[in-house]
C-alpha positions in Angstrom: 37.5 -13.7 -14.2 39.2 -15.1 -11.1 39.2 -11.7 -9.5 35.6 -11.0 -10.4 34.5 -14.6 -8.9 36.4 -13.6 -5.8 34.8 -10.3 -5.6 31.4 -11.7 -6.0 31.9 -14.3 -3.4 33.2 -11.8 -0.9 30.0 -9.6 -1.4 27.9 -12.8 -1.0 29.6 -13.7 2.2 29.6 -10.1 3.5 25.9 -9.7 2.6 24.2 -13.0 3.3 21.0 -13.4 5.2 22.8 -12.6 8.5 24.4 -9.5 7.3 25.5 -7.0 10.3 26.5 -4.0 8.3 24.4 -1.5 10.2 21.7 -0.3 7.9 23.1 -2.1 4.9 20.1 -3.5 2.9 21.8 -6.4 1.3 21.4 -8.8 4.3 17.5 -8.2 4.7 17.0 -8.6 1.0 19.0 -11.8 0.5 17.5 -13.2 3.7 14.0 -12.4 2.4 14.7 -14.0 -0.9 16.1 -17.1 0.6 13.1 -17.4 3.0 10.7 -17.1 0.0 12.5 -19.5 -2.1 12.6 -22.2 0.7 8.9 -21.6 1.4 7.8 -22.0 -2.2 9.8 -25.2 -2.6 8.3 -26.7 0.5 4.8 -25.7 -0.5 5.2 -27.3 -4.1 6.7 -30.5 -2.4 3.8 -30.7 0.0 1.3 -30.1 -3.0 3.1 -33.0 -4.9 2.6 -35.3 -1.9 6.3 -35.3 -1.0 8.1 -34.8 2.2 5.5 -36.3 4.6 6.8 -38.3 7.5 5.7 -41.9 7.7 3.9 -41.3 11.1 1.2 -39.0 9.6 1.1 -40.2 6.0 -1.5 -42.9 6.8 -4.1 -40.2 8.0 -5.5 -37.6 5.9 -6.4 -35.3 8.7 -3.1 -35.8 10.5 -1.2 -35.2 7.3 -3.2 -32.2 6.6 -2.7 -30.6 10.0 1.1 -31.5 10.0 1.5 -29.8 6.5 -0.4 -26.6 7.6 1.8 -26.3 10.7 5.0 -26.8 8.7 3.9 -24.2 6.1 2.7 -21.7 8.8 6.2 -21.7 10.5 7.8 -21.2 7.3 5.5 -18.5 6.3 6.1 -16.8 9.7 9.9 -16.8 8.8 9.2 -15.3 5.3 6.9 -12.6 7.0 9.7 -11.8 9.5 12.3 -11.4 6.8 9.9 -9.3 4.7 9.4 -6.9 7.6 13.2 -6.6 8.0 13.6 -5.9 4.4 10.9 -3.3 4.5 12.5 -1.5 7.3 15.8 -1.5 5.6 14.1 -0.2 2.4 12.6 2.7 4.3 15.8 3.6 6.0 17.6 4.0 2.7 14.7 5.7 0.9 15.4 9.0 2.3 18.6 9.3 0.3 16.8 8.4 -2.9 14.2 11.0 -2.2 16.9 13.6 -1.6 18.6 12.7 -4.9 15.4 12.9 -6.7 14.7 16.4 -5.3 18.0 17.9 -6.4 18.0 16.1 -9.7 14.7 18.0 -10.3 16.5 21.1 -9.4 19.3 20.6 -11.7 16.8 19.6 -14.4 15.2 23.0 -14.0 18.4 24.8 -14.3 19.1 22.9 -17.6 15.5 23.8 -18.8 16.0 27.4 -18.0 19.4 27.6 -19.5 18.1 26.2 -22.7 15.1 28.4 -22.9 17.2 31.5 -22.1 19.2 31.1 -25.3 18.1 33.9 -27.5 15.6 35.3 -25.1 18.3 36.0 -22.4 18.3 35.5 -18.7 15.6 37.2 -16.8 14.7 38.1 -13.1 11.8 35.5 -13.3 14.3 32.6 -14.2 16.4 33.5 -11.1 13.5 33.6 -8.8 12.3 30.2 -10.1 15.7 28.8 -9.6 16.1 30.4 -6.1 12.6 29.1 -5.2 13.6 25.5 -6.4 16.7 25.7 -4.2 14.7 26.7 -1.1 12.1 23.9 -1.7 14.9 21.5 -2.2 16.6 22.5 1.0 13.3 22.2 2.9 12.5 18.8 1.4 16.1 17.6 2.2 15.7 18.7 5.8 12.4 16.9 6.0 13.9 13.8 4.6 16.7 13.8 7.2 14.2 14.2 10.1 12.0 11.4 8.9 14.8 9.3 7.4 13.6 6.2 9.4 10.0 6.5 7.8 10.9 7.1 4.2 12.3 10.6 4.0 10.2 13.2 2.3 7.6 10.6 1.6 6.8 10.0 5.2 3.7 12.4 5.2 2.2 10.4 2.3 2.6 7.1 3.7 -0.7 5.9 5.4 -1.3 3.9 8.7 -1.2 0.6 6.7 2.3 1.4 5.3 1.0 2.1 1.9 1.4 5.2 -0.1 -1.9 7.2 0.2 -3.3 8.5 -3.1 -5.1 11.4 -1.5 -2.2 12.5 0.5 0.2 12.2 -2.5 -2.1 14.4 -4.6 -2.6 16.9 -2.0 1.1 17.1 -1.2 1.8 17.7 -5.0 -0.6 20.7 -4.9 0.8 22.1 -1.8 4.3 21.9 -3.0 3.4 23.6 -6.4 1.5 26.5 -4.8 4.4 27.0 -2.3 6.8 27.1 -5.2 4.6 29.6 -7.1 4.4 32.0 -4.1 8.1 31.7 -3.5 8.7 32.7 -7.1 6.6 35.7 -6.6 8.3 36.5 -3.5 11.7 36.3 -5.3 10.5 38.6 -8.0 9.0 41.1 -5.5 12.3 41.2 -3.5 14.2 42.0 -6.7 11.8 44.5 -8.1 12.8 48.1 -7.8 10.1 49.7 -9.8 6.9 50.6 -7.6 4.6 49.7 -10.5 6.2 46.2 -10.9 5.9 45.7 -7.1 2.2 46.6 -7.3 1.7 44.3 -10.2 3.3 41.4 -8.4 1.1 42.1 -5.2 -2.0 42.2 -7.3 -0.9 38.8 -8.8 -1.6 37.2 -5.4 -5.2 38.4 -5.3 -7.9 35.8 -5.1 -9.4 36.8 -8.4 -6.2 35.8 -10.2 -5.8 32.4 -8.6 -9.3 31.3 -7.6 -9.1 28.1 -9.5 -5.8 27.0 -8.1 -7.0 27.9 -4.4 -10.2 26.1 -4.9 -8.4 22.9 -6.2 -6.0 23.2 -3.3 -8.7 23.5 -0.7 -10.6 20.6 -2.2 -7.8 18.1 -2.5 -6.5 18.8 1.1 -10.1 18.3 2.3 -10.3 15.1 0.4 -7.1 13.9 2.1 -8.3 14.7 5.5 -11.9 13.3 4.9 -10.6 10.1 3.3 -8.4 9.3 6.2 -11.4 9.9 8.7 -13.7 7.8 6.5 -11.3 4.9 6.3 -10.6 4.8 10.0 -14.3 4.9 10.8 -15.1 2.1 8.4 -12.2 0.0 9.8 -13.4 0.5 13.4 -17.0 -0.3 12.4 -15.7 -3.7 10.7 -17.0 -2.4 7.3 -13.6 -2.3 5.8 -10.8 -4.7 6.1 -7.3 -3.3 6.2 -4.0 -5.4 6.4 -0.7 -3.7 6.9 1.8 -3.9 4.0 5.6 -4.7 4.5 6.6 -1.5 2.7 5.1 1.3 0.6 5.2 1.0 -3.3 4.7 3.5 -5.9 1.9 1.3 -7.5 -0.1 1.9 -4.2 -1.1 5.3 -5.7 -3.0 3.4 -8.5 -4.1 0.2 -7.0 -6.1 -1.3 -4.1 -4.5 -3.2 -1.1 -4.5 -6.3 -3.3 -2.5 -4.8 -6.1 -5.4 -4.5 -8.5 -5.8 -1.2 -10.4 -8.8 0.9 -9.3 -10.6 3.3 -11.6 -11.3 5.8 -8.8 -7.5 6.1 -8.0 -6.3 6.0 -11.4 -8.6 8.8 -12.7 -7.8 10.9 -9.6 -4.1 10.8 -10.1 -4.2 11.3 -13.9 -6.7 14.2 -13.8 -4.7 15.9 -11.1 -1.3 15.3 -12.9 -2.8 16.9 -16.0 -4.2 20.0 -14.1 -0.6 20.3 -12.4 1.3 20.3 -15.7 -1.2 22.9 -17.1 -0.7 25.1 -14.0 3.0 24.7 -14.3 2.9 25.9 -17.8 0.8 28.9 -16.9 3.3 29.7 -14.1 6.2 29.6 -16.6 4.3 31.8 -19.1 3.1 34.4 -16.5 5.5 34.3 -13.4 4.1 37.5 -12.1 0.9 35.9 -10.8 -0.7 32.8 -9.3 -1.5 30.4 -12.1 -4.9 31.2 -13.3 -6.4 27.7 -13.6 -9.4 28.0 -15.8 -12.7 27.1 -14.0 -13.5 24.4 -16.7 -10.3 22.5 -15.7 -11.0 23.2 -12.1 -14.4 21.8 -12.2 -13.0 18.7 -13.9 -10.5 18.3 -10.9 -13.6 18.6 -8.6 -15.6 16.0 -10.4 -12.5 13.7 -10.1 -12.3 14.3 -6.4 -15.9 13.5 -6.0 -15.6 10.3 -7.9 -12.6 9.3 -5.8 -14.3 10.1 -2.5 -17.5 8.1 -3.6 -15.1 5.2 -4.6 -13.7 5.2 -1.0 -17.2 5.2 0.5 -18.2 2.2 -1.8 -15.1 0.0 -1.3 -14.8 -2.8 1.1 -17.6 -4.6 2.9 -18.0 -7.0 5.8 -17.3 -10.7 5.3 -20.4 -12.7 5.4 -21.1 -16.5 6.0 -24.0 -17.6 3.6 -24.1 -21.3 4.4 -22.2 -24.2 6.2 -22.5 -27.8 4.8 -20.7 -31.1 5.5 -17.6 -31.4 3.3 -18.2 -34.7 1.3 -15.5 -36.6 -0.4 -16.1 -39.0 -3.3 -17.6 -42.2 -2.1 -18.8 -40.9 1.2 -22.3 -41.5 2.2 -24.7 -38.6 3.0 -24.9 -37.9 6.7 -25.4 -35.2 9.1 -22.4 -33.1 10.7 -20.6 -35.0 13.4 -17.5 -34.2 15.4 -14.5 -35.1 13.4 -16.1 -34.3 10.1 -15.0 -31.5 7.8 -17.5 -28.6 7.2 -17.3 -26.1 4.3 -18.1 -22.6 5.1 -19.4 -20.7 1.9 -19.7 -17.0 2.0 -17.7 -13.8 0.5 -15.0 -11.6 1.9 -13.0 -14.2 3.9 -9.6 -13.1 2.6 -9.1 -9.3 2.8 -7.2 -7.6 0.0 -3.5 -7.8 0.7 -3.8 -10.9 2.9 -3.1 -13.5 0.3 0.2 -14.3 1.8 0.4 -17.7 3.8 1.4 -16.2 7.2 -1.8 -14.0 6.9 -4.0 -16.8 5.6 -2.8 -18.8 8.7 -4.3 -16.2 11.0 -7.8 -17.0 10.0 -10.0 -18.7 12.8 -13.3 -20.4 12.7 -15.4 -20.4 15.9 -17.5 -23.4 16.3 -19.5 -22.8 19.4 -16.9 -22.1 22.0 -14.0 -23.7 20.3 -11.5 -21.8 18.0 -10.3 -23.7 15.1 -7.3 -22.7 13.0 -8.1 -22.8 9.4 -5.6 -25.3 7.8 -3.6 -24.4 4.8 -4.0 -26.8 2.0 -1.3 -26.2 -0.7 -1.7 -26.7 -4.4 0.9 -25.9 -7.1 1.2 -22.1 -7.2 -1.0 -21.4 -4.2 -3.6 -22.8 -1.8 -7.0 -24.3 -2.2 -7.9 -23.6 1.3 -8.7 -21.1 2.6 -10.1 -18.9 -0.2 -12.2 -15.7 -0.4 -15.4 -17.6 -0.7 -14.9 -21.0 0.9 -13.2 -22.4 3.9 -12.9 -26.0 5.0 -12.2 -26.9 8.8 -12.6 -30.0 10.9 -15.3 -30.1 13.7 -13.1 -30.9 16.8 -14.2 -33.2 19.4 -14.5 -30.6 22.0 -17.6 -29.2 20.3 -20.7 -30.4 22.3 -23.5 -31.9 20.0 -26.5 -29.8 19.4 -27.1 -26.5 17.9 -23.9 -24.4 17.7 -22.9 -21.2 16.1 -20.4 -20.9 13.4 -18.4 -17.7 12.9 -15.3 -16.7 10.8 -12.6 -14.4 12.1 -10.5 -13.0 9.1 -6.9 -12.1 9.1 -7.9 -8.4 9.5 -9.6 -9.3 12.8 -13.2 -8.7 11.3 -15.9 -11.0 12.5 -18.6 -12.4 10.1 -22.2 -13.1 11.0 -23.1 -16.2 13.1 -24.6 -19.2 11.4 -26.2 -22.0 13.3 -25.6 -25.6 12.5 -26.6 -28.9 14.0 -24.0 -31.3 15.3 -25.1 -34.8 16.1 -23.4 -37.5 18.1 
């Protein structure tokens, strides 16, 4: 027990928040967890009315501003530690991708060895195993060259640092078709009978693999088209994108906020089923490209069309619907004056994936020519301001009386429409 406690203490000391062990992930992970725990504790204390200095406790606006500044600074520290953890996670991910690839090769060997009992070992089994080794070597080399970007997963990580569903599906079909062609090439290299060689060459004809080729062309086209559509919608401010700290497997089935989306789920499920069917066909007929039935191919095409339509339909520009004077209990009805709080009502103020405090603190409200930082108002378990539909900000004294325009700038940098209000003296 004493030895175990000593060992645990040594590990903690060596891998604390300031660990300098090169690319060791323990320091980044521990530092991020400590920063998150400290931020949550501070937020809950402020939500309970604790920790306020006496100099600002007598003034509600001053205390709110002080709390917002303190939480913003703590949130920036959490974000910095999260980015460091994400970089360390990506740096070590290439090893796990390499292990996964070769584990799949070993699994294929075991399956072939078990199915060869009684039936005997065949040239097709040898060709399949050699093709898997070649694919594994290529993926290992790719993992090494992209080791700072996630290894073999680097091509399927989008510009927002999330796993791209369209790229992942297209990459799966590309790898499968490449493996099928390598299997045929291995069998062709080992064939000595001219008739067998001719049969293998005929197995590559379009009539044999038209379904697979069509699906491959469609999913690759969808991957390119979706990237173009998302890029244009972001530039036109019709889609809000916030960069993630690191990619996650759940990105394949969810939106940027982590909520499951029907378009992504059905696209992944349908293509996974089609890939399993094609793999079984290749195992049963290793002398030709998998002849994917046109019925199943059409199902994949319908799924791809649904996914693309979902990408066109998602998102939307944030909008300000109304601006009113924020009235507390007991206040008299009055027009908006400098120093008052205004409540901005609308939709889309908090982009998907921007629910963290450091990103909420980036929100700005333009009142005339003055930029007002949206204050963070903590409650137990979260924030009451800002939210996706309402924002509450003070009207600063620098705002000139008269008709002024109000506009919200979200954490993604997207601007809303302008809403005119009257500010009186």
